[in-house]
Structures are given as C-alpha cells and as structure tokens.
C-alpha positions as CSV (number, residue, x, y, z in Angstrom):
1,M,15.0,20.4,3.0
2,A,14.0,18.2,5.9
3,K,14.2,14.4,5.5
4,V,12.4,11.9,7.7
5,T,13.3,8.2,7.7
6,I,11.3,5.6,9.6
7,S,12.3,2.0,9.9
8,S,10.6,-0.9,11.6
9,V,10.9,-4.7,11.9
10,I,7.7,-6.6,11.4
11,D,7.6,-9.8,13.4
12,A,5.9,-12.0,10.7
13,P,7.0,-14.2,7.8
14,V,7.8,-12.2,4.6
15,E,5.2,-14.2,2.7
16,Q,2.4,-13.1,5.1
17,V,3.5,-9.4,5.0
18,W,3.8,-9.3,1.2
19,A,0.4,-11.0,0.8
20,R,-1.1,-8.1,2.8
21,I,0.6,-5.2,1.3
22,R,1.2,-6.2,-2.4
23,D,-2.2,-4.9,-3.5
24,F,-1.4,-1.3,-4.4
25,N,-5.1,-0.3,-3.8
26,G,-5.6,-2.5,-0.8
27,L,-4.8,0.0,2.0
28,P,-8.4,0.3,3.2
29,S,-8.5,-3.5,3.9
30,W,-5.6,-3.2,6.5
31,H,-4.8,0.4,7.4
32,P,-7.1,1.8,10.1
33,R,-7.0,5.4,8.9
34,M,-7.6,4.7,5.2
35,I,-11.3,4.7,4.5
36,E,-11.4,4.4,0.8
37,S,-9.0,4.4,-2.2
38,H,-9.3,4.1,-6.0
39,I,-6.9,3.9,-8.9
40,E,-7.3,6.9,-11.2
41,D,-8.4,6.4,-14.9
42,G,-9.8,3.0,-14.1
43,K,-6.4,1.3,-14.4
44,D,-5.6,-2.0,-12.7
45,A,-3.8,-1.7,-9.4
46,G,-1.0,-3.8,-10.9
47,T,-0.4,-1.4,-13.7
48,I,3.1,0.2,-13.5
49,G,2.7,4.0,-13.0
50,C,-0.9,3.9,-11.9
51,V,-2.0,6.5,-9.4
52,R,-3.8,5.8,-6.2
53,N,-6.2,8.5,-5.0
C-alpha cells in the first residue's frame, strides 16, 4: 500500500495557528476549497469521536 507523508513549517506563533485550526468543524472559515461542513448527529465539534461531514 502506498503511503504519502507531507510536512510543512508554518511561519507563525503556535498560539495563532492553534486558534485557527482547533475548531474541528471550522475548516470552511479558513480552507479555500472547503465550502461547508457539519458534525454528524448534531454533536458538538469538541466531542471526542465526532464525525465531520
């Protein structure tokens, strides 16, 4: 099976990066190709095991 690994260095303070990406359902607010997203079964984005669709 093929395996792809991508690594990158983000030139920003960790607090700034984490504030942007910590919202599990927040991709549409910062990712240009993500138009919409929702958490299945009405769960909170902070719930362990929740599924983003």
